C-alpha positions in Angstrom: 133.7 71.9 59.9 134.6 74.0 56.9 137.0 76.9 56.8 136.7 80.2 55.0 139.0 83.2 54.5 138.1 86.9 54.7 139.9 88.5 51.7 140.7 92.3 51.9 138.8 94.0 49.1 140.2 97.4 50.2 143.5 99.2 50.7 146.4 100.5 48.6 147.5 97.1 47.4 144.1 96.0 46.2 143.3 95.9 42.5 141.6 93.3 40.2 144.8 91.3 39.8 145.5 91.1 43.5 141.9 90.1 44.1 142.2 87.3 41.5 145.5 86.2 43.1 143.8 86.1 46.6 140.9 84.1 45.2 143.0 81.6 43.4 145.3 81.2 46.4 142.3 80.6 48.8 140.7 78.1 46.4 144.1 76.4 45.6 144.9 75.9 49.3 141.6 74.0 49.6 139.6 76.4 51.6 135.8 76.2 51.3 134.7 79.9 51.4 136.0 83.3 50.3 134.4 86.4 51.9 134.7 90.1 51.4 133.6 93.2 53.3 131.2 96.1 52.6 131.4 99.9 52.6 129.9 102.3 50.1 131.0 105.8 51.1 134.6 105.8 52.4 134.0 108.5 55.0 136.8 109.4 57.4 135.7 106.9 60.1 135.8 104.1 57.5 139.0 105.2 55.8 140.8 105.2 59.1 140.5 101.4 59.2 139.7 100.4 55.6 141.2 103.0 53.2 140.3 103.3 49.5 140.1 101.8 47.1 137.3 99.8 48.5 135.7 97.4 46.0 131.9 96.9 46.3 131.2 93.4 47.4 128.6 92.2 44.8 130.6 93.4 41.8 133.8 92.0 43.4 132.2 88.6 44.0 130.8 88.5 40.5 134.4 89.1 39.2 135.8 86.4 41.5 133.1 83.9 40.5 134.5 84.0 37.0 138.1 83.2 38.1 137.2 80.4 40.6 135.3 77.1 40.1 134.6 75.6 43.6 135.0 77.9 46.5 131.9 79.5 47.9 131.7 83.3 47.9 130.2 85.5 50.6 130.0 88.8 52.4 131.3 89.4 56.0 129.2 91.4 56.3 126.9 93.2 53.9 125.5 96.3 55.7 121.8 95.8 55.1 120.5 99.4 55.6 122.7 100.8 52.9 120.7 99.3 50.0 117.0 98.9 49.1 116.0 95.3 50.1 114.6 94.5 46.6 117.9 95.5 45.0 119.8 93.3 47.4 117.4 90.4 46.9 117.8 90.7 43.1 121.6 91.1 43.1 122.0 88.2 45.6 119.7 86.0 43.6 121.4 86.8 40.3 124.9 86.3 41.8 123.8 83.0 43.4 122.6 81.7 40.0 125.6 83.0 38.0 128.0 81.4 40.4 126.4 78.0 40.4 124.8 78.6 43.8 127.9 79.5 45.7 126.7 82.6 47.5 126.7 83.0 51.3 125.1 86.3 52.4 126.6 87.5 55.7 124.7 90.6 56.9 125.0 93.2 59.6 123.6 96.5 60.8 126.8 98.7 60.3 128.8 100.9 62.7 130.1 103.9 60.8 128.0 107.0 61.8 129.6 109.3 59.1 128.9 106.8 56.4 125.2 106.5 57.4 125.0 110.3 57.3 126.7 110.5 53.9 124.0 108.0 52.6 121.2 110.0 54.2 120.3 107.1 56.5 119.4 107.0 60.2 122.2 105.5 62.3 119.9 105.1 65.3 117.3 103.2 63.4 119.8 100.8 61.7 118.7 97.7 63.7 115.0 98.1 62.9 115.8 98.8 59.3 117.9 95.7 59.0 115.1 93.6 60.4 112.6 95.1 58.0 115.0 94.7 55.0 115.8 91.0 55.8 112.1 90.2 56.0 111.5 92.0 52.6 114.4 90.1 51.0 113.0 86.7 52.2 109.6 87.7 50.9 111.0 88.6 47.5 112.8 85.3 47.2 109.7 83.4 48.2 107.6 85.2 45.7 108.5 83.0 42.8 109.4 85.8 40.3 112.2 84.7 38.0 114.5 87.7 38.8 114.3 86.9 42.5 114.7 83.1 42.3 117.4 82.6 44.9 117.6 78.9 45.4 119.0 78.4 48.9 121.1 81.4 49.9 122.2 81.1 53.5 121.9 84.3 55.6 124.5 84.6 58.2 123.6 87.4 60.7 126.5 89.2 62.2 126.6 91.1 65.5 128.2 90.3 68.8 125.5 91.8 71.0 122.4 90.1 72.4 120.5 92.1 69.8 122.6 90.5 67.0 122.1 87.0 68.5 118.3 87.6 68.7 118.3 88.8 65.0 120.1 85.6 64.0 117.6 83.5 65.8 114.6 85.3 64.3 115.8 86.0 60.8 119.0 84.1 60.0 120.2 80.6 59.1 123.4 81.1 61.1 125.0 83.5 63.6 128.3 85.1 62.5 130.1 86.6 65.5 133.3 88.5 64.7 136.8 88.2 66.2 136.3 87.1 69.8 137.8 84.5 72.1 136.7 80.9 72.4 135.5 81.3 76.0 133.4 84.4 75.0 132.0 82.4 72.1 131.1 79.5 74.4 129.2 81.8 76.7 127.5 83.5 73.8 126.3 80.1 72.4 124.7 79.5 75.8 122.9 82.8 75.5 121.8 82.0 72.0 120.4 78.7 73.2 118.4 80.5 75.9 117.2 83.1 73.4 116.1 80.5 70.9 114.2 78.5 73.5 112.5 81.7 74.7 111.5 82.5 71.1 110.4 79.0 70.5 112.7 78.7 67.5 115.6 76.4 66.5 119.1 77.5 67.2 120.8 78.9 64.1 124.2 77.5 63.1 127.4 78.9 64.5 129.7 80.3 61.9 132.3 82.6 63.6 134.9 84.8 61.9 138.2 84.8 63.9 141.6 86.4 63.6 144.5 84.6 62.0 147.9 85.7 63.4 150.4 82.9 63.7 153.3 83.7 66.1 156.5 81.9 66.9 156.0 82.0 70.7 152.7 81.2 72.5 150.5 84.1 73.5 148.7 84.3 76.9 145.3 82.6 76.6 143.8 85.2 78.9 144.3 88.0 76.4 144.5 86.6 72.9 141.7 86.4 70.3 140.8 83.0 68.8 143.1 82.4 65.9 146.1 84.3 67.5 149.2 82.5 68.7 151.3 79.6 67.6 149.9 77.3 65.0 149.2 74.8 67.8 147.1 77.5 69.6 145.3 78.2 66.4 144.5 74.5 65.9 143.3 74.3 69.5 141.0 77.2 68.9 139.6 75.5 65.8 139.0 72.3 67.7 137.3 74.3 70.5 135.0 76.0 68.0 134.2 72.7 66.4 133.3 71.4 69.8 130.8 74.3 70.2 129.2 73.1 67.0 130.7 75.6 64.5 129.8 74.5 61.0 132.2 77.0 59.3 135.0 79.2 60.7 136.2 82.2 58.7 139.8 83.1 59.1 140.7 86.8 58.9 144.4 87.4 58.4 144.1 91.2 58.1 146.1 92.7 61.0 144.9 96.3 60.7 147.8 97.6 58.6 146.4 98.7 55.2 149.9 98.8 53.7 150.1 95.0 54.1 147.5 94.7 51.3 150.5 95.4 49.0 152.3 92.4 50.4 149.9 89.5 51.0 152.6 86.8 51.1 152.8 86.6 54.9 149.0 86.1 55.1 149.2 83.5 52.4 151.9 81.6 54.3 149.8 81.6 57.4 146.9 80.2 55.5 149.1 77.6 54.0 150.2 76.4 57.4 146.5 76.0 58.4 145.8 74.2 55.2 148.7 71.7 55.9 146.9 70.3 58.9 146.7 66.5 58.5 143.5 64.6 58.4 141.9 63.6 61.7 141.4 59.9 62.6 137.9 60.0 61.3 139.1 61.2 57.9 138.1 64.8 58.3 140.4 67.5 57.1 140.5 71.2 57.8 140.1 72.8 55.4 138.4 70.5 52.9 139.1 70.2 49.2 142.0 69.9 46.8 145.2 71.7 47.6 146.5 73.1 44.3 147.8 76.5 45.6 150.2 78.4 43.4 153.2 77.9 45.8 155.4 80.1 43.7 153.1 83.0 43.9 152.8 82.6 47.7 156.6 82.8 48.0 156.9 85.7 45.5 154.4 87.9 47.4 
């Protein structure tokens, strides 16, 4: 199982230098994947949770591709209805090629009504639009035109509802649920299996995004999200998700306080504790890769 990190590409502390520091810390600690979020119009409903500046994901990942060498780069999640599907297909294909085929395209339908209105899009039709756009993107990639040659870009379909699971089964390579408990995920995997069997399709991979909030004292298992609690509880959650067949787990250290984007040191230290987990008896390590993190910068922040 590989581990990724959701890096904040928004908030008052975010600028090109901070994004570079985040990327080099994530890669240096040995994580396998770096992901960023997506919004275009920072309307009041978006700004309440993710205030400006908000760096657009494709341009941000293109910048980060140039300051990293190994870590995969992705979106968690790109809001599919916001852009023409041929534009997305071309940008994704170009970024994939320019980054030595490191792109992971996480996608979703979106949630911000005011942002949909600002972009002149139908909020009520967002699910159907997403399905149509994903089909058009795959058709463009399969068409063989040079500008759209995409190699093998994995599509991770987000969405915690049965509609999201069904979309992952029909149109995705993996299902990407966001910030839930391990028991919830276990039940959802059973639903995904039933949906896949009913559709006559193979089950997509499981690639959840979970919280990362390491505490000194244990948190009650009945109320905590996966990734919250002591480091032992976090490791238990990772083991539980591995047991469910998770191929990749993305850790999200953002706690909802935008001001913390100015001071990422606490998040980096939590990530370093996860990265320090020793190898398992079969030689596996979570996360994989070389650990060359800039320890001085972690302490300084």
